SEFIMI-312196 format. One record per residue: chain; residue number from 1; x, y, z of N, C-alpha, C in turn; residue in three letters. Coordinates in nm, 2 decimals, m for minus. Layout:
<A,NUM,<X,Y,Z>,<X,Y,Z>,<X,Y,Z>,Ala>
...
//
This chain:
<A,1,<10.55,9.02,9.22>,<10.46,9.10,9.24>,<10.26,9.08,9.17>,Met>
<A,2,<10.16,9.03,9.29>,<10.07,9.02,9.26>,<9.99,9.08,9.17>,Asp>
<A,3,<9.92,9.00,9.07>,<9.83,9.07,8.96>,<9.67,9.02,8.97>,Ile>
<A,4,<9.58,9.13,8.99>,<9.48,9.16,8.99>,<9.40,9.17,8.82>,Tyr>
<A,5,<9.26,9.14,8.80>,<9.24,9.19,8.68>,<9.10,9.18,8.68>,Gly>
<A,6,<9.06,9.26,8.56>,<8.92,9.23,8.51>,<8.92,9.20,8.39>,Leu>
<A,7,<8.80,9.12,8.35>,<8.78,9.02,8.27>,<8.60,9.05,8.19>,Ile>
<A,8,<8.65,9.10,8.06>,<8.50,9.17,8.04>,<8.52,9.17,7.84>,Gly>
<A,9,<8.43,9.25,7.77>,<8.44,9.22,7.63>,<8.44,9.36,7.59>,Lys>
<A,10,<8.40,9.48,7.65>,<8.45,9.62,7.65>,<8.46,9.66,7.76>,Asn>
<A,11,<8.60,9.68,7.79>,<8.67,9.73,7.92>,<8.66,9.90,7.90>,Leu>
<A,12,<8.61,9.97,7.78>,<8.70,10.13,7.77>,<8.62,10.16,7.91>,Ser>
<A,13,<8.51,10.10,7.96>,<8.40,10.20,8.06>,<8.45,10.16,8.18>,His>
<A,14,<8.54,10.12,8.25>,<8.57,10.02,8.37>,<8.63,10.13,8.44>,Ser>
<A,15,<8.65,10.19,8.59>,<8.70,10.24,8.67>,<8.78,10.13,8.74>,Phe>
<A,16,<8.76,10.00,8.73>,<8.84,9.91,8.82>,<8.90,9.95,8.85>,Ser>
<A,17,<9.00,9.92,8.72>,<9.19,9.94,8.73>,<9.20,10.07,8.81>,Ala>
<A,18,<9.19,10.18,8.75>,<9.21,10.33,8.83>,<9.18,10.31,8.99>,Glu>
<A,19,<9.06,10.23,9.02>,<9.03,10.23,9.20>,<9.13,10.14,9.28>,Tyr>
<A,20,<9.15,9.98,9.22>,<9.27,9.93,9.26>,<9.41,9.98,9.27>,Phe>
<A,21,<9.43,10.02,9.16>,<9.59,10.06,9.14>,<9.62,10.20,9.22>,Asn>
<A,22,<9.48,10.29,9.26>,<9.50,10.42,9.34>,<9.52,10.34,9.46>,Thr>
<A,23,<9.42,10.23,9.51>,<9.41,10.17,9.64>,<9.57,10.13,9.68>,Lys>
<A,24,<9.63,10.01,9.57>,<9.74,9.94,9.61>,<9.87,10.09,9.64>,Phe>
<A,25,<9.89,10.19,9.57>,<9.97,10.28,9.58>,<9.96,10.35,9.76>,Lys>
<A,26,<9.87,10.37,9.74>,<9.79,10.43,9.86>,<9.84,10.38,9.98>,Ala>
<A,27,<9.83,10.24,9.97>,<9.83,10.15,10.10>,<10.00,10.09,10.08>,Asn>
<A,28,<10.06,10.09,9.99>,<10.21,10.02,9.90>,<10.19,9.92,9.94>,Lys>
<A,29,<10.10,9.85,9.86>,<10.07,9.73,9.85>,<10.13,9.69,9.70>,Ile>
<A,30,<10.24,9.58,9.69>,<10.29,9.56,9.54>,<10.21,9.45,9.50>,Asn>
<A,31,<10.12,9.53,9.43>,<10.01,9.45,9.34>,<10.02,9.55,9.19>,Ala>
<A,32,<9.93,9.48,9.08>,<9.89,9.57,9.01>,<9.74,9.50,8.96>,Asn>
<A,33,<9.70,9.60,8.93>,<9.55,9.56,8.81>,<9.55,9.58,8.68>,Tyr>
<A,34,<9.53,9.51,8.60>,<9.49,9.49,8.47>,<9.37,9.49,8.42>,Lys>
<A,35,<9.36,9.54,8.28>,<9.24,9.50,8.23>,<9.25,9.40,8.09>,Leu>
<A,36,<9.15,9.32,8.11>,<9.20,9.18,7.98>,<9.05,9.16,7.92>,Phe>
<A,37,<9.04,9.24,7.84>,<8.94,9.23,7.76>,<8.95,9.10,7.66>,Pro>
<A,38,<8.86,9.06,7.69>,<8.84,8.91,7.54>,<8.71,8.92,7.48>,Ile>
<A,39,<8.69,8.83,7.36>,<8.58,8.89,7.28>,<8.54,8.71,7.34>,Asp>
<A,40,<8.60,8.61,7.41>,<8.54,8.47,7.41>,<8.58,8.44,7.54>,Asn>
<A,41,<8.51,8.42,7.60>,<8.54,8.36,7.78>,<8.61,8.29,7.79>,Ile>
<A,42,<8.64,8.14,7.66>,<8.68,8.00,7.68>,<8.87,8.12,7.68>,Glu>
<A,43,<8.89,8.24,7.68>,<9.03,8.30,7.68>,<9.06,8.32,7.80>,Lys>
<A,44,<9.00,8.31,7.90>,<9.03,8.31,8.04>,<9.10,8.24,8.04>,Ile>
<A,45,<9.10,8.12,8.01>,<9.22,7.97,8.01>,<9.36,8.01,8.02>,Ile>
<A,46,<9.36,8.06,7.89>,<9.47,8.13,7.87>,<9.51,8.24,7.95>,Glu>
<A,47,<9.46,8.35,7.99>,<9.43,8.47,8.10>,<9.56,8.39,8.19>,Ile>
<A,48,<9.46,8.29,8.23>,<9.54,8.24,8.39>,<9.66,8.15,8.35>,Val>
<A,49,<9.68,8.07,8.29>,<9.80,8.02,8.24>,<9.89,8.12,8.23>,Ser>
<A,50,<9.91,8.23,8.20>,<10.02,8.32,8.12>,<10.03,8.42,8.20>,Ser>
<A,51,<9.99,8.39,8.33>,<9.97,8.54,8.47>,<10.01,8.46,8.56>,Asn>
<A,52,<10.15,8.40,8.56>,<10.18,8.32,8.71>,<10.12,8.38,8.85>,Lys>
<A,53,<10.12,8.51,8.83>,<10.13,8.59,8.98>,<9.99,8.63,8.97>,Asn>
<A,54,<9.85,8.58,8.90>,<9.72,8.62,8.92>,<9.65,8.57,9.06>,Leu>
<A,55,<9.67,8.66,9.10>,<9.58,8.60,9.22>,<9.40,8.57,9.22>,Lys>
<A,56,<9.31,8.73,9.17>,<9.20,8.73,9.15>,<9.20,8.81,9.05>,Gly>
<A,57,<9.06,8.81,9.02>,<8.98,8.85,8.89>,<8.81,8.89,8.96>,Leu>
<A,58,<8.77,8.98,8.83>,<8.64,9.05,8.85>,<8.60,9.03,8.72>,Asn>
<A,59,<8.52,8.98,8.70>,<8.42,8.96,8.56>,<8.26,9.04,8.58>,Ile>
<A,60,<8.29,9.12,8.47>,<8.21,9.19,8.43>,<8.11,9.18,8.25>,Thr>
<A,61,<8.00,9.22,8.23>,<7.98,9.21,8.13>,<8.03,9.17,8.01>,Ile>
<A,62,<8.00,9.05,7.93>,<7.91,9.00,7.95>,<7.92,8.79,7.98>,Pro>
<A,63,<7.95,8.80,8.06>,<8.07,8.67,8.11>,<8.05,8.63,8.23>,Tyr>
<A,64,<7.93,8.72,8.32>,<7.92,8.66,8.46>,<7.83,8.55,8.48>,Lys>
<A,65,<7.75,8.48,8.34>,<7.70,8.37,8.34>,<7.79,8.26,8.27>,Glu>
<A,66,<7.83,8.27,8.18>,<7.91,8.19,8.08>,<8.04,8.16,8.17>,Ser>
<A,67,<8.10,8.26,8.26>,<8.20,8.17,8.32>,<8.23,8.07,8.46>,Val>
<A,68,<8.11,8.03,8.47>,<8.06,7.94,8.58>,<8.15,7.83,8.56>,Ile>
<A,69,<8.12,7.80,8.43>,<8.19,7.66,8.37>,<8.34,7.62,8.38>,Pro>
<A,70,<8.39,7.74,8.42>,<8.53,7.73,8.40>,<8.60,7.74,8.55>,Phe>
<A,71,<8.49,7.76,8.62>,<8.54,7.75,8.78>,<8.54,7.65,8.83>,Val>
<A,72,<8.63,7.58,8.94>,<8.63,7.51,9.04>,<8.52,7.47,9.15>,Asn>
<A,73,<8.52,7.58,9.21>,<8.38,7.58,9.28>,<8.30,7.74,9.30>,Asp>
<A,74,<8.25,7.72,9.36>,<8.15,7.86,9.35>,<8.12,7.87,9.48>,Ile>
<A,75,<8.05,7.98,9.59>,<8.04,8.00,9.70>,<7.89,7.97,9.69>,Asp>
<A,76,<7.83,7.98,9.82>,<7.71,7.94,9.80>,<7.56,8.08,9.71>,Lys>
<A,77,<7.62,8.18,9.79>,<7.56,8.36,9.69>,<7.57,8.31,9.52>,Leu>
<A,78,<7.68,8.29,9.49>,<7.69,8.30,9.39>,<7.61,8.12,9.31>,Gly>
<A,79,<7.63,8.05,9.38>,<7.56,7.96,9.39>,<7.35,8.00,9.36>,Gln>
<A,80,<7.33,8.06,9.45>,<7.14,8.07,9.46>,<7.16,8.18,9.35>,Glu>
<A,81,<7.29,8.29,9.30>,<7.21,8.39,9.21>,<7.24,8.34,9.07>,Ile>
<A,82,<7.35,8.27,9.06>,<7.37,8.18,8.94>,<7.42,8.26,8.86>,Gly>
<A,83,<7.53,8.34,8.87>,<7.61,8.44,8.84>,<7.72,8.47,8.92>,Ala>
<A,84,<7.80,8.54,8.85>,<7.94,8.53,8.94>,<8.03,8.65,8.91>,Ile>
<A,85,<8.06,8.72,8.98>,<8.18,8.83,8.94>,<8.31,8.85,9.02>,Asn>
<A,86,<8.33,8.78,9.08>,<8.48,8.74,9.15>,<8.54,8.61,9.12>,Thr>
<A,87,<8.67,8.63,9.13>,<8.73,8.50,9.11>,<8.81,8.46,9.16>,Ile>
<A,88,<8.89,8.41,9.27>,<9.01,8.38,9.36>,<9.09,8.27,9.35>,Lys>
<A,89,<9.17,8.32,9.33>,<9.28,8.19,9.22>,<9.36,8.17,9.38>,Ile>
<A,90,<9.33,8.00,9.40>,<9.40,7.97,9.51>,<9.42,7.83,9.51>,Gln>
<A,91,<9.59,7.80,9.50>,<9.62,7.62,9.52>,<9.57,7.59,9.35>,Asn>
<A,92,<9.61,7.71,9.27>,<9.60,7.64,9.09>,<9.44,7.62,9.06>,Asn>
<A,93,<9.34,7.69,9.17>,<9.21,7.63,9.15>,<9.13,7.78,9.11>,Lys>
<A,94,<9.02,7.80,9.06>,<8.95,7.91,9.04>,<8.80,7.92,9.10>,Leu>
<A,95,<8.79,8.00,9.24>,<8.68,8.01,9.33>,<8.59,8.09,9.29>,Leu>
<A,96,<8.46,8.09,9.26>,<8.41,8.21,9.18>,<8.30,8.21,9.32>,Gly>
<A,97,<8.29,8.37,9.32>,<8.20,8.41,9.42>,<8.09,8.52,9.35>,Tyr>
<A,98,<8.00,8.56,9.39>,<7.91,8.70,9.40>,<7.92,8.80,9.47>,Asn>
<A,99,<8.00,8.90,9.43>,<7.98,9.03,9.50>,<7.89,9.19,9.47>,Thr>
<A,100,<7.82,9.14,9.37>,<7.71,9.18,9.30>,<7.60,9.22,9.37>,Asp>
<A,101,<7.54,9.13,9.45>,<7.44,9.16,9.55>,<7.47,9.19,9.67>,Ala>
<A,102,<7.59,9.22,9.71>,<7.65,9.31,9.86>,<7.65,9.43,9.81>,Ile>
<A,103,<7.71,9.47,9.67>,<7.72,9.60,9.61>,<7.60,9.65,9.60>,Gly>
<A,104,<7.49,9.60,9.53>,<7.36,9.65,9.53>,<7.28,9.67,9.64>,Phe>
<A,105,<7.31,9.60,9.73>,<7.26,9.62,9.90>,<7.27,9.73,9.93>,Glu>
<A,106,<7.44,9.74,9.92>,<7.45,9.88,10.00>,<7.40,9.98,9.92>,Lys>
<A,107,<7.39,9.98,9.79>,<7.34,10.09,9.70>,<7.21,10.14,9.75>,Leu>
<A,108,<7.12,10.00,9.73>,<6.98,10.06,9.76>,<6.97,10.12,9.90>,Leu>
<A,109,<7.03,10.01,10.00>,<6.99,10.06,10.12>,<7.00,10.24,10.16>,Leu>
<A,110,<7.10,10.23,10.12>,<7.19,10.35,10.13>,<7.11,10.51,10.05>,Ser>
<A,111,<6.99,10.46,10.01>,<6.89,10.61,9.94>,<6.78,10.63,9.95>,Thr>
<A,112,<6.74,10.51,10.10>,<6.62,10.52,10.17>,<6.48,10.56,10.12>,Lys>
<A,113,<6.51,10.54,10.00>,<6.36,10.57,9.93>,<6.28,10.49,9.87>,Ala>
<A,114,<6.33,10.35,9.92>,<6.30,10.22,9.77>,<6.15,10.16,9.92>,Phe>
<A,115,<6.14,10.20,10.01>,<6.01,10.12,10.12>,<5.87,10.17,10.02>,Lys>
<A,116,<5.85,10.02,10.04>,<5.69,10.02,10.01>,<5.70,10.07,9.86>,Ser>
<A,117,<5.76,10.02,9.76>,<5.79,10.03,9.65>,<5.81,9.88,9.59>,Lys>
<A,118,<5.76,9.90,9.44>,<5.76,9.78,9.35>,<5.90,9.79,9.25>,Lys>
<A,119,<5.96,9.73,9.24>,<6.06,9.76,9.16>,<6.03,9.66,9.01>,Ala>
<A,120,<6.11,9.79,8.87>,<6.11,9.71,8.74>,<6.25,9.68,8.71>,Leu>
<A,121,<6.27,9.56,8.68>,<6.43,9.52,8.63>,<6.45,9.51,8.56>,Val>
<A,122,<6.51,9.59,8.46>,<6.54,9.63,8.33>,<6.67,9.56,8.30>,Leu>
<A,123,<6.63,9.42,8.21>,<6.76,9.34,8.20>,<6.71,9.19,8.24>,Gly>
<A,124,<6.81,9.09,8.20>,<6.78,8.96,8.25>,<6.92,8.90,8.24>,Tyr>
<A,125,<7.03,8.95,8.26>,<7.18,8.87,8.28>,<7.23,8.86,8.40>,Gly>
<A,126,<7.37,8.87,8.45>,<7.44,8.86,8.54>,<7.41,8.92,8.66>,Gly>
<A,127,<7.39,9.07,8.62>,<7.35,9.20,8.70>,<7.22,9.18,8.74>,Ala>
<A,128,<7.13,9.17,8.66>,<7.01,9.17,8.70>,<6.92,9.02,8.79>,Ser>
<A,129,<7.02,8.93,8.78>,<7.01,8.82,8.85>,<7.08,8.82,9.04>,Lys>
<A,130,<7.16,8.92,8.99>,<7.24,8.96,9.17>,<7.13,9.06,9.19>,Ala>
<A,131,<7.07,9.15,9.11>,<7.00,9.25,9.18>,<6.83,9.21,9.26>,Val>
<A,132,<6.83,9.08,9.17>,<6.69,9.02,9.20>,<6.71,8.94,9.33>,Cys>
<A,133,<6.81,8.90,9.30>,<6.82,8.82,9.46>,<6.82,8.89,9.58>,Tyr>
<A,134,<6.89,9.04,9.60>,<6.87,9.12,9.65>,<6.75,9.18,9.71>,Thr>
<A,135,<6.68,9.21,9.60>,<6.54,9.24,9.61>,<6.45,9.15,9.69>,Leu>
<A,136,<6.50,8.99,9.66>,<6.43,8.92,9.73>,<6.42,8.93,9.87>,Asn>
<A,137,<6.56,8.93,9.93>,<6.64,8.93,10.05>,<6.54,9.04,10.15>,Glu>
<A,138,<6.54,9.16,10.05>,<6.44,9.24,10.09>,<6.33,9.25,10.05>,Leu>
<A,139,<6.26,9.16,10.04>,<6.11,9.19,10.05>,<6.05,9.23,9.96>,Lys>
<A,140,<6.14,9.29,9.83>,<6.08,9.40,9.74>,<6.01,9.31,9.63>,Ile>
<A,141,<5.89,9.32,9.56>,<5.80,9.30,9.46>,<5.90,9.32,9.38>,Glu>
<A,142,<5.88,9.24,9.25>,<5.95,9.31,9.14>,<5.91,9.23,8.99>,Tyr>
<A,143,<5.96,9.28,8.89>,<5.89,9.28,8.77>,<6.05,9.28,8.68>,Gln>
<A,144,<6.08,9.12,8.59>,<6.20,9.16,8.50>,<6.11,9.20,8.36>,Lys>
<A,145,<6.20,9.23,8.28>,<6.21,9.28,8.18>,<6.32,9.22,8.11>,Val>
<A,146,<6.29,9.17,7.96>,<6.37,9.08,7.86>,<6.33,9.12,7.74>,Ser>
<A,147,<6.45,9.07,7.66>,<6.45,9.09,7.54>,<6.36,8.98,7.48>,Arg>
<A,148,<6.38,8.88,7.53>,<6.31,8.75,7.51>,<6.20,8.66,7.57>,Thr>
<A,149,<6.15,8.61,7.56>,<6.03,8.54,7.59>,<6.08,8.47,7.77>,Ile>
<A,150,<6.04,8.50,7.88>,<6.05,8.41,7.95>,<5.94,8.39,8.04>,His>
<A,151,<5.91,8.28,8.13>,<5.80,8.27,8.23>,<5.84,8.37,8.31>,Ser>
<A,152,<5.92,8.47,8.38>,<5.93,8.54,8.48>,<5.92,8.64,8.44>,Asp>
<A,153,<5.94,8.70,8.33>,<5.95,8.81,8.26>,<5.85,8.86,8.20>,Ser>
<A,154,<5.85,9.00,8.14>,<5.77,9.07,8.06>,<5.92,9.14,7.94>,Ile>
<A,155,<5.85,9.15,7.80>,<5.92,9.19,7.72>,<5.93,9.34,7.76>,Leu>
<A,156,<5.98,9.40,7.69>,<6.08,9.54,7.67>,<5.94,9.61,7.60>,Trp>
<A,157,<5.85,9.53,7.52>,<5.75,9.67,7.42>,<5.60,9.64,7.52>,Glu>
<A,158,<5.63,9.55,7.63>,<5.52,9.50,7.73>,<5.48,9.60,7.85>,Gln>
<A,159,<5.65,9.72,7.86>,<5.59,9.84,7.95>,<5.50,9.95,7.91>,Ile>
<A,160,<5.42,9.92,7.97>,<5.31,10.04,7.95>,<5.35,10.18,8.04>,Thr>
<A,161,<5.27,10.27,8.01>,<5.26,10.38,8.16>,<5.19,10.31,8.26>,Arg>
<A,162,<5.08,10.26,8.23>,<5.03,10.16,8.36>,<5.14,10.11,8.47>,Glu>
<A,163,<5.24,10.03,8.39>,<5.35,9.94,8.48>,<5.50,10.04,8.52>,Ile>
<A,164,<5.51,10.18,8.47>,<5.56,10.26,8.51>,<5.51,10.33,8.65>,Ile>
<A,165,<5.39,10.34,8.68>,<5.34,10.41,8.76>,<5.36,10.32,8.84>,Lys>
<A,166,<5.30,10.18,8.85>,<5.29,10.09,8.94>,<5.44,10.05,9.00>,Lys>
<A,167,<5.52,10.04,8.91>,<5.67,9.99,8.98>,<5.75,10.13,9.00>,Tyr>
<A,168,<5.77,10.19,9.09>,<5.81,10.32,9.17>,<5.97,10.34,9.19>,Glu>
<A,169,<6.04,10.18,9.13>,<6.19,10.14,9.16>,<6.23,10.11,9.01>,Ile>
<A,170,<6.29,10.17,8.91>,<6.28,10.13,8.85>,<6.47,10.11,8.80>,Ile>
<A,171,<6.56,10.00,8.76>,<6.64,9.95,8.79>,<6.70,9.94,8.62>,Ile>
<A,172,<6.84,10.01,8.63>,<6.84,9.96,8.49>,<7.03,9.84,8.46>,Asn>
<A,173,<6.97,9.72,8.43>,<7.08,9.63,8.48>,<7.17,9.60,8.33>,Thr>
<A,174,<7.10,9.68,8.24>,<7.18,9.64,8.12>,<7.24,9.73,8.10>,Thr>
<A,175,<7.33,9.72,7.99>,<7.45,9.83,7.91>,<7.44,9.90,7.86>,Pro>
<A,176,<7.31,9.95,7.86>,<7.28,10.05,7.80>,<7.29,10.18,7.82>,Leu>
<A,177,<7.38,10.28,7.74>,<7.40,10.43,7.79>,<7.56,10.40,7.83>,Gly>
<A,178,<7.58,10.26,7.85>,<7.72,10.26,7.91>,<7.84,10.37,7.79>,Met>
<A,179,<7.95,10.37,7.82>,<8.07,10.45,7.74>,<8.17,10.35,7.70>,Ser>
<A,180,<8.17,10.29,7.56>,<8.15,10.42,7.44>,<7.98,10.50,7.40>,Pro>
<A,181,<7.90,10.38,7.41>,<7.79,10.42,7.37>,<7.71,10.49,7.42>,Asn>
<A,182,<7.70,10.59,7.48>,<7.66,10.68,7.58>,<7.47,10.78,7.52>,Thr>
<A,183,<7.48,10.72,7.40>,<7.38,10.82,7.31>,<7.27,10.70,7.32>,Glu>
<A,184,<7.29,10.55,7.40>,<7.17,10.51,7.37>,<7.11,10.44,7.52>,Ser>
<A,185,<6.99,10.45,7.58>,<6.94,10.41,7.66>,<6.80,10.33,7.67>,Phe>
<A,186,<6.77,10.28,7.79>,<6.61,10.19,7.79>,<6.51,10.28,7.75>,Pro>
<A,187,<6.43,10.21,7.64>,<6.29,10.29,7.57>,<6.17,10.24,7.66>,Leu>
<A,188,<6.16,10.30,7.73>,<6.04,10.31,7.86>,<5.94,10.47,7.82>,Ile>
<A,189,<5.80,10.42,7.93>,<5.75,10.54,7.90>,<5.80,10.64,7.98>,Pro>
<A,190,<5.90,10.74,7.93>,<5.98,10.82,8.05>,<5.87,10.93,8.13>,Tyr>
<A,191,<5.74,10.94,8.03>,<5.64,11.06,8.07>,<5.56,11.04,8.19>,Asp>
<A,192,<5.54,10.87,8.23>,<5.50,10.83,8.36>,<5.57,10.83,8.46>,Ser>
<A,193,<5.71,10.84,8.46>,<5.78,10.88,8.54>,<5.79,10.99,8.63>,Ile>
<A,194,<5.72,11.02,8.81>,<5.69,11.11,8.87>,<5.79,11.11,8.96>,Cys>
<A,195,<5.76,11.25,9.06>,<5.88,11.27,9.22>,<5.85,11.13,9.30>,Arg>
<A,196,<5.79,11.04,9.28>,<5.77,10.95,9.33>,<5.85,10.81,9.32>,Asn>
<A,197,<5.91,10.85,9.21>,<5.99,10.75,9.17>,<6.19,10.73,9.19>,His>
<A,198,<6.19,10.62,9.23>,<6.33,10.56,9.25>,<6.41,10.52,9.15>,Leu>
<A,199,<6.54,10.61,9.07>,<6.57,10.52,8.94>,<6.69,10.53,8.95>,Val>
<A,200,<6.74,10.39,8.95>,<6.84,10.30,8.96>,<6.98,10.28,8.83>,Ile>
<A,201,<7.07,10.36,8.82>,<7.11,10.29,8.68>,<7.29,10.21,8.70>,Asp>
<A,202,<7.26,10.11,8.65>,<7.43,10.04,8.72>,<7.52,10.05,8.67>,Leu>
<A,203,<7.51,10.16,8.55>,<7.58,10.25,8.45>,<7.65,10.34,8.52>,Val>
<A,204,<7.77,10.37,8.52>,<7.89,10.45,8.63>,<7.94,10.52,8.55>,Tyr>
<A,205,<7.94,10.52,8.43>,<8.01,10.60,8.31>,<7.98,10.58,8.19>,Asn>
<A,206,<7.89,10.70,8.13>,<7.91,10.86,8.19>,<7.83,10.83,8.38>,Pro>
<A,207,<7.84,10.94,8.44>,<7.83,10.95,8.61>,<7.66,10.95,8.56>,Val>
<A,208,<7.58,11.04,8.48>,<7.46,11.08,8.48>,<7.43,11.03,8.30>,Arg>
<A,209,<7.39,10.91,8.28>,<7.33,10.81,8.18>,<7.21,10.91,8.14>,Ser>
<A,210,<7.17,10.91,7.99>,<7.08,10.97,8.00>,<6.93,10.92,8.02>,Ile>
<A,211,<6.94,10.77,8.02>,<6.83,10.70,8.16>,<6.80,10.81,8.28>,Phe>
<A,212,<6.93,10.83,8.30>,<6.92,10.88,8.43>,<6.85,11.04,8.41>,Leu>
<A,213,<6.91,11.10,8.32>,<6.86,11.24,8.27>,<6.71,11.23,8.28>,Glu>
<A,214,<6.70,11.16,8.17>,<6.54,11.16,8.17>,<6.47,11.16,8.29>,Leu>
<A,215,<6.47,11.06,8.36>,<6.40,11.05,8.51>,<6.43,11.18,8.56>,Ala>
<A,216,<6.52,11.21,8.58>,<6.57,11.31,8.61>,<6.47,11.47,8.63>,Phe>
<A,217,<6.48,11.50,8.44>,<6.36,11.56,8.42>,<6.24,11.56,8.50>,Lys>
<A,218,<6.19,11.42,8.48>,<6.04,11.45,8.58>,<6.04,11.41,8.72>,Lys>
<A,219,<6.14,11.47,8.75>,<6.14,11.44,8.92>,<6.17,11.35,9.03>,Gly>
<A,220,<6.25,11.22,8.96>,<6.28,11.11,8.96>,<6.40,11.16,9.10>,Ala>
<A,221,<6.40,11.06,9.21>,<6.54,11.05,9.26>,<6.64,10.96,9.18>,Lys>
<A,222,<6.73,11.01,9.16>,<6.82,10.92,9.06>,<6.95,10.89,9.13>,Ile>
<A,223,<7.03,10.77,9.12>,<7.14,10.73,9.18>,<7.23,10.61,9.04>,Thr>
<A,224,<7.37,10.63,9.03>,<7.38,10.52,8.91>,<7.45,10.42,8.99>,Asn>
<A,225,<7.55,10.37,8.93>,<7.60,10.24,9.02>,<7.77,10.25,9.05>,Gly>
<A,226,<7.82,10.39,9.09>,<7.90,10.38,9.11>,<7.94,10.34,9.26>,Leu>
<A,227,<7.86,10.34,9.33>,<7.89,10.30,9.47>,<7.86,10.16,9.48>,Ser>
<A,228,<7.76,10.12,9.39>,<7.80,9.95,9.41>,<7.90,9.91,9.36>,Met>
<A,229,<7.99,9.94,9.24>,<8.10,9.94,9.21>,<8.23,9.95,9.34>,Leu>
<A,230,<8.20,10.01,9.39>,<8.30,10.05,9.53>,<8.28,9.94,9.65>,Tyr>
<A,231,<8.16,9.90,9.62>,<8.12,9.81,9.75>,<8.15,9.66,9.70>,Ala>
<A,232,<8.16,9.60,9.55>,<8.15,9.50,9.54>,<8.33,9.50,9.54>,Gln>
<A,233,<8.36,9.58,9.47>,<8.50,9.59,9.48>,<8.58,9.56,9.62>,Ala>
<A,234,<8.54,9.64,9.71>,<8.58,9.63,9.85>,<8.53,9.46,9.91>,Asp>
<A,235,<8.45,9.38,9.84>,<8.40,9.29,9.90>,<8.49,9.18,9.88>,Ala>
<A,236,<8.55,9.23,9.68>,<8.64,9.14,9.62>,<8.80,9.12,9.66>,Ala>
<A,237,<8.76,9.25,9.73>,<8.94,9.27,9.77>,<8.96,9.19,9.92>,Trp>
<A,238,<8.86,9.18,10.01>,<8.81,9.07,10.11>,<8.85,8.94,10.12>,Lys>
<A,239,<8.76,8.91,10.01>,<8.79,8.77,9.95>,<8.90,8.70,9.92>,Ile>
<A,240,<8.96,8.80,9.82>,<9.10,8.74,9.77>,<9.20,8.75,9.89>,Trp>
<A,241,<9.20,8.82,10.01>,<9.30,8.83,10.10>,<9.25,8.72,10.22>,Asn>
<A,242,<9.17,8.69,10.24>,<9.09,8.56,10.32>,<9.17,8.46,10.33>,Lys>
//
């Protein structure tokens, strides 16, 4: 039986195993998808060596960047983004790919509410890199927000009402609000959000986070990251089988 799996720190929120194992059962595929929660990315070596039938892995928070030194090669998209979320294991080599950008592009295009708007990207990790790559490709101006000082971002405390009004797409790429920590949410001036805003949360569990709920109450169009999850998972499956 072929094995696939997800590597991350806290995986209690993940729908990936349910999604893939349902897919395997429906299509009579002799495979199993497992969760591999680890507290150190170096443990990926042990996971690969102890699972001889392991064919592919998905990578989630917080390892999309730190996993890169452990792969033998990275596709062009992963190199350009600087983060990977999919690994194909072939001929004892680990090949890295980024399917997050594919998933986010499909999510954004499906909203049909992004045109002529600027984006505020909350977060500076691997998911943020994939989102910003997609925004660049779609020629959408954006501003990144980080907890620490970077030349290309502003700090959370620098988000003013004026900034919220200027950037009518707001994208949460952080794990704030993700199960089991559902009471957390990005601290931004929600009172400046209006019906012109499109608010996207890459968190999909819960289906409607506090972040989305607060934006919805201000009249914004909202969407979670579930469609992105499915799109990037389908892209990963194609990679594993090509």
